N, C-alpha and C positions, 0 to 999 in steps of 0.2 A: 694135458689139460693148465700147465703151468705158464705157456707158452702161449695160450689163450688169456689166460687172467692176466699177464705182461701187455697180451698187443690191446687191449679193452681199458687199462691202466693208462696206456699212453696214447690211446684215442680216447681216451675223456678230455684230453687238448686241443682237441682239431678243432681249429674256428674260435680257437677263443684266446687268442693273443695278449690279453688284457692281464689272463690268469697264468700263463705262463710266463710274462714280462715280472708279476708279481711272484713265483715260484722263483724265477730266478735271482731276483734280486734278494729275497732272504736267504736262498743260497749260498750265493755271494757271502751277503754278512755274517753267514755263519763261520764261510770258510778263511774270511778276513776275523772273525772273533778267536777261531783258534788258534790264526799265527799270533794274533795281540798276546792269547796266554801263553804260548808258547815263547815268546820274545818276553815275555814277564818273568817267566820261571826262568830263561837259558840267563837270564842277568841277574836272578837272584843265584844261581850258579858260577858266576863270574864267566860264562862265556859269553865270547865276541867272536865275532865276524866277520869277513870284510866289506860285505854291500850291506851290513845293517838289518833294516826292515823289508829288504826287497828277498834277502833268501829265506826267510822267512815266510811270506810271501807264495816263494814259491815249490818251496822245499817243503812246507805242510801239507797243503793239497796231494803233492805227490807224494807224501808217506802212507796217507789217508789211503789214498788210490792202490797201492804197493798190498798196504793189510789188509785190504779186500779181498787180496787174492787168495780162493778156497784152499790153501794149503796148509794151514797150520788153523787151529783154535785162535781167532780173534787174532789173527797175524800174528802170531808171537814168534819173535826174533826173526820174522819179516821185518815187521816195523824197528826194532832194535837197529837190529844191521841197516837199516835204511838210515835212521840216523844219524848212525856212526860214519855212512858212506859221503853222505851227503855234506856232514857238519866237519867232518874233515876236510871234505874237498876246499872248504873256505878258511879255514883257518882251524877252526876248532880243536882241543884234546877228544881223545876219540873215549876217555875216561869220562868228562865231560858230556857231551854227546850221548853215551849212553846213560847218563845219570838222566839226562835231559827224555828220555824214552822211558823210564822206567818213572819219573814225576808225569810225564804227562799222562801215564796210563793212570796211575794214582787220582788224578784231578778224574779223568773220565770214571775210575768207579766211581770216587766218592759222591760225585754229580751226578751219578745215574741212581745211587741206593734211593730216595726218595720214589722215584717214577718204577722200582722193583719193589717197595714195599706196596705204593700204592695197590700196584698190578697183582700181589698175593693177596692184600687182604678184597679188593674188588672179587678176586677169583675166589675165595671162602664162599664172601656173599655170595654170590652169585650160585653155590652149588647150595645153599640150603645153609650153610655152617655160622652159626655166631662167631661173628670176629673177637676174637681174648680180646682183654682188657674193657670189658663192657661198653665200646662205644656203639650206640644206634648203626643197624646196617642201614639205615639211610642216609646216616652225615658219612657215607663214606662212597655212598655211589654221584661221587661228583658231574660227571660228564653222562650219564646214562647205562643202558647197560653196552657190552660187545658183543659186537656183534660177529657171527664167527669169520666172516672176513677181513677181520682186522684182527684175527689173532693168527694169523699164520704169517712165517719170517717173511721181514721185509726183504722187498729185491736188494734193498743199499741204505746202508747205515753210516755215521760223519764218525 
C-alpha cells in the first residue's frame, strides 16, 4: 500500500514539466535558505571555513540527507556527527561545529512550533472539542479540513 501511494505521488508529475520545474526551484530555494541560516549562525559562533559559503551550500543539504536515514529519532546523533565531520574537514573546531548543529536543531524546533500549535488546535476542533482560550473554532480553520491522506507521515522532510 505504501509503495502504491508513493508511486501515485510520483506519477502525479508525469507530463507536468512546469510543475516539476516549479517544485525543483522551490526545493532549491529551501536548501539555499537553510545553508544561509546555517552560515549566519556559524558566523555568530565565530566558525570560519576555508571555502566560505560554498562549504555551506555543499554540506548542509548533505547533512539533511544523512539526518533522514532512519537509524535514530529525527537523525539525532547522525546530524551532529555529520556537522563535526564535515566542518572540521574545512578548518572549523569540533566544538564550534557541534554547537552549530545544536543551534540549527534549536532553530528548527522554534520555527516548527507555530505549525505544531495549529495542528493540535485543528485536530481538537475536528474531533468536536472546543479549543481552549475561548477562540472560535471557525477562526482556527484557516485552510479547510485535513483529509486522511494529508495526515500520513511525509515521505521526506527538510
